[in-house]
ZADO-1210 file (C-alpha; in nm, 4 decimals, padded with zeros to 6 digits):
<atoms>
<atom x="10.0760" y="23.1991" z="16.6774" code="MET" pos="1"/>
<atom x="10.0789" y="23.1289" z="16.3051" code="THR" pos="2"/>
<atom x="10.4483" y="23.2231" z="16.2921" code="ILE" pos="3"/>
<atom x="10.5195" y="22.9877" z="16.5816" code="LEU" pos="4"/>
<atom x="10.3411" y="22.6970" z="16.4146" code="TRP" pos="5"/>
<atom x="10.5240" y="22.7807" z="16.0920" code="GLY" pos="6"/>
<atom x="10.8573" y="22.7533" z="16.2741" code="LEU" pos="7"/>
<atom x="10.7450" y="22.4233" z="16.4230" code="LEU" pos="8"/>
<atom x="10.6674" y="22.2955" z="16.0736" code="ILE" pos="9"/>
<atom x="11.0267" y="22.3722" z="15.9732" code="VAL" pos="10"/>
<atom x="11.1532" y="22.2014" z="16.2890" code="ALA" pos="11"/>
<atom x="10.9351" y="21.8973" z="16.2238" code="GLY" pos="12"/>
<atom x="11.0581" y="21.8689" z="15.8663" code="ILE" pos="13"/>
<atom x="11.4213" y="21.8962" z="15.9801" code="ALA" pos="14"/>
<atom x="11.3697" y="21.6200" z="16.2380" code="LEU" pos="15"/>
<atom x="11.2029" y="21.3933" z="15.9811" code="ILE" pos="16"/>
<atom x="11.4802" y="21.4398" z="15.7244" code="ILE" pos="17"/>
<atom x="11.7612" y="21.3856" z="15.9761" code="TRP" pos="18"/>
<atom x="11.5842" y="21.0917" z="16.1348" code="GLY" pos="19"/>
<atom x="11.5102" y="20.9188" z="15.8032" code="ALA" pos="20"/>
<atom x="11.8697" y="20.9475" z="15.6847" code="GLU" pos="21"/>
<atom x="12.0153" y="20.8355" z="16.0188" code="THR" pos="22"/>
<atom x="11.7720" y="20.5455" z="16.0544" code="PHE" pos="23"/>
<atom x="11.8381" y="20.4099" z="15.7053" code="ALA" pos="24"/>
<atom x="12.2153" y="20.4486" z="15.7255" code="GLU" pos="25"/>
<atom x="12.2583" y="20.2726" z="16.0593" code="HIS" pos="26"/>
<atom x="11.9867" y="20.0119" z="16.0097" code="LEU" pos="27"/>
<atom x="12.1888" y="19.8561" z="15.7298" code="GLY" pos="28"/>
<atom x="12.5142" y="19.8795" z="15.9245" code="ALA" pos="29"/>
<atom x="12.3675" y="19.7267" z="16.2405" code="ALA" pos="30"/>
<atom x="12.1997" y="19.4441" z="16.0523" code="ALA" pos="31"/>
<atom x="12.5188" y="19.3523" z="15.8639" code="VAL" pos="32"/>
<atom x="12.7257" y="19.3503" z="16.1836" code="ARG" pos="33"/>
<atom x="12.4637" y="19.1407" z="16.3629" code="LEU" pos="34"/>
<atom x="12.4805" y="18.9017" z="16.0652" code="ARG" pos="35"/>
<atom x="12.1076" y="18.9190" z="15.9964" code="VAL" pos="36"/>
<atom x="12.0305" y="18.7031" z="15.6932" code="SER" pos="37"/>
<atom x="12.0152" y="18.8703" z="15.3537" code="ALA" pos="38"/>
<atom x="11.6586" y="18.7471" z="15.3149" code="PHE" pos="39"/>
<atom x="11.5373" y="18.9059" z="15.6396" code="ALA" pos="40"/>
<atom x="11.7329" y="19.2232" z="15.5765" code="LEU" pos="41"/>
<atom x="11.5950" y="19.2654" z="15.2273" code="ALA" pos="42"/>
<atom x="11.2402" y="19.2263" z="15.3583" code="LEU" pos="43"/>
<atom x="11.3133" y="19.4743" z="15.6349" code="LEU" pos="44"/>
<atom x="11.4538" y="19.7380" z="15.4044" code="LEU" pos="45"/>
<atom x="11.2377" y="19.6787" z="15.0972" code="ALA" pos="46"/>
<atom x="11.0480" y="19.9975" z="15.0517" code="GLY" pos="47"/>
<atom x="11.1347" y="20.1256" z="15.3978" code="ALA" pos="48"/>
<atom x="11.0198" y="20.4871" z="15.3958" code="GLU" pos="49"/>
<atom x="10.9627" y="20.5411" z="15.7697" code="PRO" pos="50"/>
<atom x="10.9110" y="20.9156" z="15.7318" code="GLU" pos="51"/>
<atom x="10.6104" y="20.8638" z="15.5045" code="GLU" pos="52"/>
<atom x="10.4673" y="20.5869" z="15.7189" code="LEU" pos="53"/>
<atom x="10.5086" y="20.7798" z="16.0439" code="ALA" pos="54"/>
<atom x="10.3483" y="21.0940" z="15.9026" code="THR" pos="55"/>
<atom x="10.0505" y="20.9057" z="15.7595" code="GLY" pos="56"/>
<atom x="09.9857" y="20.7044" z="16.0750" code="VAL" pos="57"/>
<atom x="10.0300" y="21.0093" z="16.2986" code="THR" pos="58"/>
<atom x="09.7828" y="21.2125" z="16.0935" code="ALA" pos="59"/>
<atom x="09.5341" y="20.9266" z="16.1024" code="SER" pos="60"/>
<atom x="09.5632" y="20.8875" z="16.4788" code="LEU" pos="61"/>
<atom x="09.5290" y="21.2640" z="16.5298" code="ARG" pos="62"/>
<atom x="09.2004" y="21.2624" z="16.3391" code="GLY" pos="63"/>
<atom x="09.3191" y="21.4589" z="16.0363" code="VAL" pos="64"/>
<atom x="09.2730" y="21.2130" z="15.7475" code="PRO" pos="65"/>
<atom x="09.3120" y="21.4935" z="15.4931" code="ALA" pos="66"/>
<atom x="09.6770" y="21.5231" z="15.5946" code="ILE" pos="67"/>
<atom x="09.7326" y="21.1465" z="15.5817" code="ALA" pos="68"/>
<atom x="09.5835" y="21.1060" z="15.2340" code="VAL" pos="69"/>
<atom x="09.7201" y="21.4360" z="15.1049" code="GLY" pos="70"/>
<atom x="10.0707" y="21.3417" z="15.2145" code="ASP" pos="71"/>
<atom x="10.0592" y="21.0148" z="15.0190" code="VAL" pos="72"/>
<atom x="09.9365" y="21.1804" z="14.7004" code="ILE" pos="73"/>
<atom x="10.1596" y="21.4862" z="14.7337" code="GLY" pos="74"/>
<atom x="10.4708" y="21.2837" z="14.8110" code="ALA" pos="75"/>
<atom x="10.4155" y="21.0615" z="14.5066" code="ASN" pos="76"/>
<atom x="10.3759" y="21.3631" z="14.2815" code="ILE" pos="77"/>
<atom x="10.6967" y="21.5117" z="14.4236" code="ALA" pos="78"/>
<atom x="10.8819" y="21.1816" z="14.3818" code="ILE" pos="79"/>
<atom x="10.7912" y="21.1563" z="14.0136" code="CYS" pos="80"/>
<atom x="10.8236" y="21.5206" z="13.9138" code="LEU" pos="81"/>
<atom x="11.0862" y="21.6666" z="14.1476" code="VAL" pos="82"/>
<atom x="11.3092" y="21.3776" z="14.2584" code="ALA" pos="83"/>
<atom x="11.3375" y="21.2177" z="13.9146" code="LEU" pos="84"/>
<atom x="11.3313" y="21.5578" z="13.7452" code="GLY" pos="85"/>
<atom x="11.6220" y="21.6934" z="13.9487" code="VAL" pos="86"/>
<atom x="11.8205" y="21.3732" z="13.9038" code="GLY" pos="87"/>
<atom x="11.7644" y="21.3664" z="13.5268" code="ALA" pos="88"/>
<atom x="11.8597" y="21.7336" z="13.4970" code="TRP" pos="89"/>
<atom x="12.1954" y="21.6601" z="13.6605" code="VAL" pos="90"/>
<atom x="12.2712" y="21.3468" z="13.4559" code="ALA" pos="91"/>
<atom x="12.0742" y="21.0865" z="13.2573" code="PRO" pos="92"/>
<atom x="11.8931" y="20.8426" z="13.4833" code="LEU" pos="93"/>
<atom x="11.8938" y="20.4819" z="13.3579" code="PRO" pos="94"/>
<atom x="11.5409" y="20.3543" z="13.3096" code="PHE" pos="95"/>
<atom x="11.5829" y="20.0074" z="13.1688" code="GLY" pos="96"/>
<atom x="11.3646" y="19.7018" z="13.1756" code="ARG" pos="97"/>
<atom x="11.4079" y="19.6484" z="13.5475" code="ARG" pos="98"/>
<atom x="11.2945" y="19.9978" z="13.6468" code="VAL" pos="99"/>
<atom x="11.0123" y="19.9903" z="13.3927" code="MET" pos="100"/>
<atom x="10.8915" y="19.6672" z="13.5531" code="ARG" pos="101"/>
<atom x="10.8739" y="19.8416" z="13.8902" code="TYR" pos="102"/>
<atom x="10.6686" y="20.1216" z="13.7384" code="ALA" pos="103"/>
<atom x="10.4430" y="19.8896" z="13.5371" code="LEU" pos="104"/>
<atom x="10.3687" y="19.6789" z="13.8442" code="PHE" pos="105"/>
<atom x="10.3093" y="19.9887" z="14.0533" code="GLY" pos="106"/>
<atom x="10.0721" y="20.1729" z="13.8213" code="LEU" pos="107"/>
<atom x="09.7727" y="19.9331" z="13.8521" code="PRO" pos="108"/>
<atom x="09.8248" y="19.9211" z="14.2294" code="ILE" pos="109"/>
<atom x="09.8195" y="20.3009" z="14.2288" code="GLY" pos="110"/>
<atom x="09.4934" y="20.2921" z="14.0324" code="ILE" pos="111"/>
<atom x="09.3444" y="20.0475" z="14.2851" code="LEU" pos="112"/>
<atom x="09.4458" y="20.2698" z="14.5769" code="ALA" pos="113"/>
<atom x="09.3057" y="20.5726" z="14.3950" code="SER" pos="114"/>
<atom x="08.9763" y="20.3892" z="14.3563" code="GLY" pos="115"/>
<atom x="08.9628" y="20.3338" z="14.7318" code="PHE" pos="116"/>
<atom x="09.0357" y="20.7013" z="14.8023" code="VAL" pos="117"/>
<atom x="08.8093" y="20.8459" z="14.5307" code="TRP" pos="118"/>
<atom x="08.4969" y="20.8596" z="14.7477" code="ASN" pos="119"/>
<atom x="08.6925" y="21.0059" z="15.0403" code="GLY" pos="120"/>
<atom x="08.6795" y="20.6914" z="15.2516" code="GLN" pos="121"/>
<atom x="08.9378" y="20.4200" z="15.3079" code="VAL" pos="122"/>
<atom x="08.8111" y="20.1500" z="15.5436" code="SER" pos="123"/>
<atom x="09.0205" y="19.9273" z="15.7675" code="ARG" pos="124"/>
<atom x="08.9549" y="19.6317" z="15.5364" code="VAL" pos="125"/>
<atom x="09.0710" y="19.8339" z="15.2357" code="GLU" pos="126"/>
<atom x="09.3799" y="19.9317" z="15.4349" code="GLY" pos="127"/>
<atom x="09.4596" y="19.5657" z="15.4934" code="ILE" pos="128"/>
<atom x="09.4115" y="19.4991" z="15.1214" code="VAL" pos="129"/>
<atom x="09.6600" y="19.7759" z="15.0367" code="LEU" pos="130"/>
<atom x="09.9208" y="19.6405" z="15.2787" code="VAL" pos="131"/>
<atom x="09.8709" y="19.2983" z="15.1227" code="GLY" pos="132"/>
<atom x="09.9165" y="19.4485" z="14.7770" code="CYS" pos="133"/>
<atom x="10.2580" y="19.5754" z="14.8768" code="TYR" pos="134"/>
<atom x="10.3570" y="19.2286" z="14.9956" code="ALA" pos="135"/>
<atom x="10.2458" y="19.0904" z="14.6586" code="LEU" pos="136"/>
<atom x="10.4329" y="19.3694" z="14.4786" code="TYR" pos="137"/>
<atom x="10.7585" y="19.2893" z="14.6569" code="VAL" pos="138"/>
<atom x="10.7052" y="18.9162" z="14.6146" code="GLY" pos="139"/>
<atom x="10.6187" y="18.9514" z="14.2463" code="GLY" pos="140"/>
<atom x="10.9296" y="19.1532" z="14.1672" code="ILE" pos="141"/>
<atom x="11.1436" y="18.9179" z="14.3739" code="TRP" pos="142"/>
<atom x="11.0077" y="18.6191" z="14.1840" code="TRP" pos="143"/>
<atom x="11.0519" y="18.7904" z="13.8447" code="ALA" pos="144"/>
<atom x="11.4094" y="18.9025" z="13.9147" code="GLU" pos="145"/>
<atom x="11.5164" y="18.6074" z="14.1303" code="ARG" pos="146"/>
<atom x="11.6639" y="18.8522" z="14.3804" code="ARG" pos="147"/>
<atom x="11.5432" y="19.1046" z="14.6394" code="PRO" pos="148"/>
<atom x="11.3907" y="19.4164" z="14.4811" code="PRO" pos="149"/>
<atom x="11.5874" y="19.7433" z="14.4944" code="SER" pos="150"/>
<atom x="11.3266" y="19.9328" z="14.6876" code="LEU" pos="151"/>
<atom x="11.3403" y="20.1947" z="14.9584" code="GLY" pos="152"/>
<atom x="11.6663" y="20.1864" z="15.1492" code="GLU" pos="153"/>
<atom x="11.8122" y="19.8604" z="15.0136" code="THR" pos="154"/>
<atom x="12.0921" y="20.0671" z="14.8612" code="GLY" pos="155"/>
<atom x="12.2297" y="20.0977" z="15.2154" code="GLU" pos="156"/>
<atom x="12.3034" y="19.7229" z="15.2153" code="LEU" pos="157"/>
<atom x="12.5948" y="19.7354" z="14.9741" code="GLU" pos="158"/>
<atom x="12.7532" y="20.0313" z="15.1504" code="GLU" pos="159"/>
<atom x="12.7127" y="19.8674" z="15.4916" code="ALA" pos="160"/>
<atom x="12.8530" y="19.5349" z="15.3698" code="ALA" pos="161"/>
<atom x="13.1512" y="19.7077" z="15.2057" code="GLU" pos="162"/>
<atom x="13.2247" y="19.9075" z="15.5214" code="ALA" pos="163"/>
<atom x="13.2080" y="19.5891" z="15.7311" code="PHE" pos="164"/>
<atom x="13.4509" y="19.4112" z="15.4977" code="GLN" pos="165"/>
<atom x="13.6926" y="19.7012" z="15.5257" code="ASN" pos="166"/>
<atom x="13.6699" y="19.6818" z="15.9043" code="GLU" pos="167"/>
<atom x="13.7444" y="19.3097" z="15.8970" code="GLN" pos="168"/>
<atom x="14.0432" y="19.3659" z="15.6697" code="ALA" pos="169"/>
<atom x="14.1862" y="19.6407" z="15.8925" code="SER" pos="170"/>
<atom x="14.1071" y="19.4639" z="16.2182" code="GLY" pos="171"/>
<atom x="13.9222" y="19.7706" z="16.3481" code="LEU" pos="172"/>
<atom x="13.5605" y="19.7060" z="16.4422" code="TYR" pos="173"/>
<atom x="13.2888" y="19.9575" z="16.5158" code="SER" pos="174"/>
<atom x="13.0651" y="19.8956" z="16.8156" code="TRP" pos="175"/>
<atom x="12.7326" y="19.7658" z="16.6905" code="VAL" pos="176"/>
<atom x="12.5618" y="19.9318" z="16.9845" code="GLY" pos="177"/>
<atom x="12.6480" y="20.2696" z="16.8368" code="GLN" pos="178"/>
<atom x="12.4571" y="20.1843" z="16.5196" code="ASP" pos="179"/>
<atom x="12.1611" y="20.0580" z="16.7217" code="LEU" pos="180"/>
<atom x="12.1539" y="20.3749" z="16.9318" code="LEU" pos="181"/>
<atom x="12.1723" y="20.6009" z="16.6268" code="LEU" pos="182"/>
<atom x="11.9065" y="20.3925" z="16.4536" code="MET" pos="183"/>
<atom x="11.6793" y="20.4369" z="16.7545" code="ALA" pos="184"/>
<atom x="11.7599" y="20.8091" z="16.7628" code="ALA" pos="185"/>
<atom x="11.6712" y="20.8388" z="16.3959" code="GLY" pos="186"/>
<atom x="11.3424" y="20.6571" z="16.4436" code="LEU" pos="187"/>
<atom x="11.2635" y="20.8740" z="16.7436" code="GLY" pos="188"/>
<atom x="11.3366" y="21.1883" z="16.5438" code="ALA" pos="189"/>
<atom x="11.1042" y="21.0703" z="16.2668" code="ILE" pos="190"/>
<atom x="10.8216" y="21.0056" z="16.5120" code="ILE" pos="191"/>
<atom x="10.8661" y="21.3346" z="16.6979" code="ILE" pos="192"/>
<atom x="10.9053" y="21.5280" z="16.3731" code="GLY" pos="193"/>
<atom x="10.5910" y="21.3694" z="16.2302" code="SER" pos="194"/>
<atom x="10.3898" y="21.4569" z="16.5391" code="ILE" pos="195"/>
<atom x="10.5153" y="21.8165" z="16.5341" code="VAL" pos="196"/>
<atom x="10.4542" y="21.8547" z="16.1602" code="LEU" pos="197"/>
<atom x="10.1016" y="21.7114" z="16.1675" code="VAL" pos="198"/>
<atom x="10.0031" y="21.9083" z="16.4770" code="GLU" pos="199"/>
<atom x="10.1425" y="22.2334" z="16.3337" code="ALA" pos="200"/>
<atom x="09.9464" y="22.1928" z="16.0104" code="VAL" pos="201"/>
<atom x="09.6356" y="22.1047" z="16.2124" code="ARG" pos="202"/>
<atom x="09.6737" y="22.4166" z="16.4262" code="GLN" pos="203"/>
<atom x="09.7373" y="22.6489" z="16.1319" code="ILE" pos="204"/>
<atom x="09.3987" y="22.5592" z="15.9855" code="SER" pos="205"/>
<atom x="09.0998" y="22.3569" z="16.1022" code="GLN" pos="206"/>
<atom x="08.9491" y="22.3774" z="15.7526" code="VAL" pos="207"/>
<atom x="08.9722" y="22.0448" z="15.5717" code="GLU" pos="208"/>
<atom x="09.0286" y="22.2058" z="15.2316" code="ALA" pos="209"/>
<atom x="09.3293" y="22.4009" z="15.3582" code="THR" pos="210"/>
<atom x="09.4684" y="22.0980" z="15.5417" code="GLN" pos="211"/>
<atom x="09.4384" y="21.8964" z="15.2221" code="THR" pos="212"/>
<atom x="09.6226" y="22.1568" z="15.0158" code="LYS" pos="213"/>
<atom x="09.8982" y="22.1913" z="15.2757" code="LEU" pos="214"/>
<atom x="09.9376" y="21.8132" z="15.2867" code="ALA" pos="215"/>
<atom x="09.9469" y="21.7835" z="14.9077" code="LEU" pos="216"/>
<atom x="10.2201" y="22.0445" z="14.8795" code="THR" pos="217"/>
<atom x="10.4134" y="22.1269" z="15.1963" code="LEU" pos="218"/>
<atom x="10.3857" y="21.7951" z="15.3829" code="VAL" pos="219"/>
<atom x="10.4121" y="21.5797" z="15.0710" code="GLY" pos="220"/>
<atom x="10.7211" y="21.7612" z="14.9502" code="PHE" pos="221"/>
<atom x="10.8799" y="21.7564" z="15.2959" code="ALA" pos="222"/>
<atom x="10.8457" y="21.3807" z="15.3378" code="THR" pos="223"/>
<atom x="10.9902" y="21.3198" z="14.9900" code="SER" pos="224"/>
<atom x="11.2923" y="21.5492" z="15.0300" code="VAL" pos="225"/>
<atom x="11.5172" y="21.2552" z="15.1166" code="GLU" pos="226"/>
<atom x="11.4419" y="21.0976" z="14.7792" code="LEU" pos="227"/>
<atom x="11.5020" y="21.4291" z="14.6023" code="VAL" pos="228"/>
<atom x="11.8452" y="21.4488" z="14.7652" code="VAL" pos="229"/>
<atom x="11.9089" y="21.0813" z="14.6857" code="LEU" pos="230"/>
<atom x="11.8289" y="21.1306" z="14.3168" code="ALA" pos="231"/>
<atom x="12.0417" y="21.4462" z="14.2975" code="TRP" pos="232"/>
<atom x="12.3460" y="21.3032" z="14.4754" code="SER" pos="233"/>
<atom x="12.3460" y="20.9696" z="14.2947" code="THR" pos="234"/>
<atom x="12.3010" y="21.1382" z="13.9569" code="ALA" pos="235"/>
<atom x="12.6182" y="21.3365" z="14.0246" code="ARG" pos="236"/>
<atom x="12.8057" y="21.0134" z="14.1022" code="ARG" pos="237"/>
<atom x="12.6494" y="20.8180" z="13.8164" code="GLY" pos="238"/>
<atom x="12.3084" y="20.6848" z="13.9126" code="ALA" pos="239"/>
<atom x="12.2455" y="20.3127" z="13.8795" code="THR" pos="240"/>
<atom x="11.9235" y="20.1379" z="13.7889" code="GLU" pos="241"/>
<atom x="11.8948" y="20.0265" z="14.1510" code="ALA" pos="242"/>
<atom x="11.8840" y="20.3874" z="14.2680" code="THR" pos="243"/>
<atom x="11.6160" y="20.4847" z="14.0174" code="VAL" pos="244"/>
<atom x="11.4224" y="20.1688" z="14.1036" code="ALA" pos="245"/>
<atom x="11.4294" y="20.2694" z="14.4715" code="ALA" pos="246"/>
<atom x="11.2738" y="20.6060" z="14.3883" code="VAL" pos="247"/>
<atom x="11.0139" y="20.4585" z="14.1553" code="VAL" pos="248"/>
<atom x="10.9333" y="20.1809" z="14.4014" code="GLY" pos="249"/>
<atom x="10.8603" y="20.4370" z="14.6719" code="SER" pos="250"/>
<atom x="10.5550" y="20.5425" z="14.4705" code="PHE" pos="251"/>
<atom x="10.4014" y="20.1999" z="14.5291" code="THR" pos="252"/>
<atom x="10.5107" y="20.1925" z="14.8928" code="TYR" pos="253"/>
<atom x="10.3235" y="20.5148" z="14.9624" code="ASN" pos="254"/>
<atom x="09.9911" y="20.4090" z="14.8073" code="VAL" pos="255"/>
<atom x="10.0035" y="20.0705" z="14.9776" code="THR" pos="256"/>
<atom x="10.1953" y="20.0570" z="15.3065" code="MET" pos="257"/>
<atom x="10.1639" y="20.4233" z="15.4043" code="THR" pos="258"/>
<atom x="09.8001" y="20.4672" z="15.3041" code="LEU" pos="259"/>
<atom x="09.7062" y="20.1166" z="15.4145" code="GLY" pos="260"/>
<atom x="09.8635" y="20.1449" z="15.7590" code="ALA" pos="261"/>
<atom x="09.6991" y="20.4832" z="15.8148" code="ALA" pos="262"/>
<atom x="09.3588" y="20.3299" z="15.7358" code="ALA" pos="263"/>
<atom x="09.4218" y="20.0212" z="15.9498" code="VAL" pos="264"/>
<atom x="09.4953" y="20.2219" z="16.2661" code="VAL" pos="265"/>
<atom x="09.2012" y="20.4537" z="16.2035" code="ASN" pos="266"/>
<atom x="08.9687" y="20.4361" z="15.8982" code="PRO" pos="267"/>
<atom x="09.0041" y="20.7489" z="15.6848" code="LEU" pos="268"/>
<atom x="08.7071" y="20.9709" z="15.6012" code="THR" pos="269"/>
<atom x="08.7345" y="21.2985" z="15.4105" code="ILE" pos="270"/>
<atom x="08.4183" y="21.5089" z="15.3953" code="VAL" pos="271"/>
<atom x="08.4769" y="21.6673" z="15.0542" code="ASP" pos="272"/>
<atom x="08.6313" y="21.3950" z="14.8391" code="ALA" pos="273"/>
<atom x="08.6225" y="21.6171" z="14.5292" code="THR" pos="274"/>
<atom x="08.9262" y="21.7998" z="14.6718" code="LEU" pos="275"/>
<atom x="09.1297" y="21.4885" z="14.5972" code="LEU" pos="276"/>
<atom x="09.0048" y="21.4039" z="14.2497" code="HIS" pos="277"/>
<atom x="09.2352" y="21.6282" z="14.0471" code="ALA" pos="278"/>
<atom x="09.5450" y="21.5531" z="14.2623" code="PRO" pos="279"/>
<atom x="09.4795" y="21.1784" z="14.2322" code="ILE" pos="280"/>
<atom x="09.4711" y="21.2074" z="13.8543" code="LEU" pos="281"/>
<atom x="09.7889" y="21.4185" z="13.8615" code="VAL" pos="282"/>
<atom x="09.9585" y="21.1513" z="14.0748" code="MET" pos="283"/>
<atom x="09.8769" y="20.8741" z="13.8290" code="LEU" pos="284"/>
<atom x="09.9589" y="21.0959" z="13.5313" code="ALA" pos="285"/>
<atom x="10.2974" y="21.1826" z="13.6857" code="SER" pos="286"/>
<atom x="10.4084" y="20.8191" z="13.6931" code="LEU" pos="287"/>
<atom x="10.2668" y="20.7647" z="13.3439" code="ALA" pos="288"/>
<atom x="10.4566" y="21.0718" z="13.2202" code="LEU" pos="289"/>
<atom x="10.7814" y="20.9393" z="13.3681" code="VAL" pos="290"/>
<atom x="10.7293" y="20.6064" z="13.1933" code="MET" pos="291"/>
<atom x="10.6456" y="20.7734" z="12.8640" code="MET" pos="292"/>
<atom x="10.9513" y="21.0018" z="12.8701" code="LEU" pos="293"/>
<atom x="11.1795" y="20.7161" z="12.9729" code="ALA" pos="294"/>
<atom x="11.0530" y="20.4836" z="12.7007" code="SER" pos="295"/>
<atom x="11.1909" y="20.7105" z="12.4258" code="VAL" pos="296"/>
<atom x="11.5616" y="20.6469" z="12.4874" code="ASN" pos="297"/>
<atom x="11.5624" y="20.4047" z="12.7781" code="GLY" pos="298"/>
<atom x="11.6554" y="20.6753" z="13.0263" code="ASP" pos="299"/>
<atom x="11.5445" y="21.0096" z="13.1634" code="LEU" pos="300"/>
<atom x="11.7638" y="21.2773" z="13.0050" code="ASP" pos="301"/>
<atom x="11.7985" y="21.6474" z="13.0774" code="ARG" pos="302"/>
<atom x="11.5044" y="21.7425" z="12.8565" code="VAL" pos="303"/>
<atom x="11.2828" y="21.4922" z="13.0371" code="ALA" pos="304"/>
<atom x="11.4079" y="21.6266" z="13.3685" code="GLY" pos="305"/>
<atom x="11.3177" y="21.9787" z="13.2663" code="GLY" pos="306"/>
<atom x="10.9674" y="21.8705" z="13.1653" code="VAL" pos="307"/>
<atom x="10.9134" y="21.6923" z="13.4962" code="LEU" pos="308"/>
<atom x="11.0428" y="21.9804" z="13.7081" code="MET" pos="309"/>
<atom x="10.8345" y="22.2342" z="13.5154" code="ALA" pos="310"/>
<atom x="10.5208" y="22.0298" z="13.5778" code="ALA" pos="311"/>
<atom x="10.5518" y="22.0437" z="13.9566" code="TYR" pos="312"/>
<atom x="10.5111" y="22.4207" z="14.0098" code="PRO" pos="313"/>
<atom x="10.2195" y="22.4112" z="13.7661" code="LEU" pos="314"/>
<atom x="10.0537" y="22.1540" z="13.9909" code="PHE" pos="315"/>
<atom x="10.1162" y="22.3606" z="14.3056" code="VAL" pos="316"/>
<atom x="09.9970" y="22.6879" z="14.1513" code="ILE" pos="317"/>
<atom x="09.6834" y="22.5346" z="14.0024" code="SER" pos="318"/>
<atom x="09.6028" y="22.3621" z="14.3339" code="LEU" pos="319"/>
<atom x="09.6082" y="22.6863" z="14.5314" code="TRP" pos="320"/>
<atom x="09.4593" y="22.9196" z="14.2729" code="LEU" pos="321"/>
<atom x="09.1790" y="22.7055" z="14.1321" code="LEU" pos="322"/>
</atoms>
């Protein structure tokens, strides 16, 4: 049975990755063709990481808070160390004032969320506070930059708008219903994949400590794979600040929207909170390390990428052996 649940984990991860990519790609295209306002579209896509949100909420509803919390922490560690590390190893990632602002705004919010989680309990009220913090985060960046923040999947907007302009110029139009259907299919795949992934991890072990470790490593890495691929592919093409900002901004999305929503639908309680203490500190230290390395030359170069990537296996090994 363990082999079967292991295969289902792989299947769940595959569904989540495909669904997240399909949802994001066709959400932007459908919205542009339906002429949704830029304001509404930016709010819709700002920080949109449906795979993280679906996994966290599913785990909360299934009564496995260790997976919900572990996924948030593990995904953020993977985002900082693996996604940015891989991207920087391929080519320097620009980390200018704009990206640094995203990180600086996100770090205190991450500390606040960590404070809520530290005792192993995140109440419904605290969940609402975290969701509100994300709204303030987006609003604060928007006010500071006088434009929508480059968070989550907002990079799809430019591609969708460019494709629509090309269609208008050629006189050939794509059926908007196709984008809506694929968007729905992607969202469905995310939901089904999240349910399969959470249930498979739950069946493999009923022990909270093991569930927490699996969530911090396997689940967290799986739900951040899309960002790893994004960082790698855009680095090859010449990453922009907007791309790096989207990755960095996902850190804040996870500790606010993902964790907050999971607590709102079902308050989170972990019996042994000490299991999370070291990973929480690693999560905060990972973002701080990224900021420190980037502040040297204003970007993340290959050396910085190597340092970040080397830190991730050390985290995984120490988590399972200690």
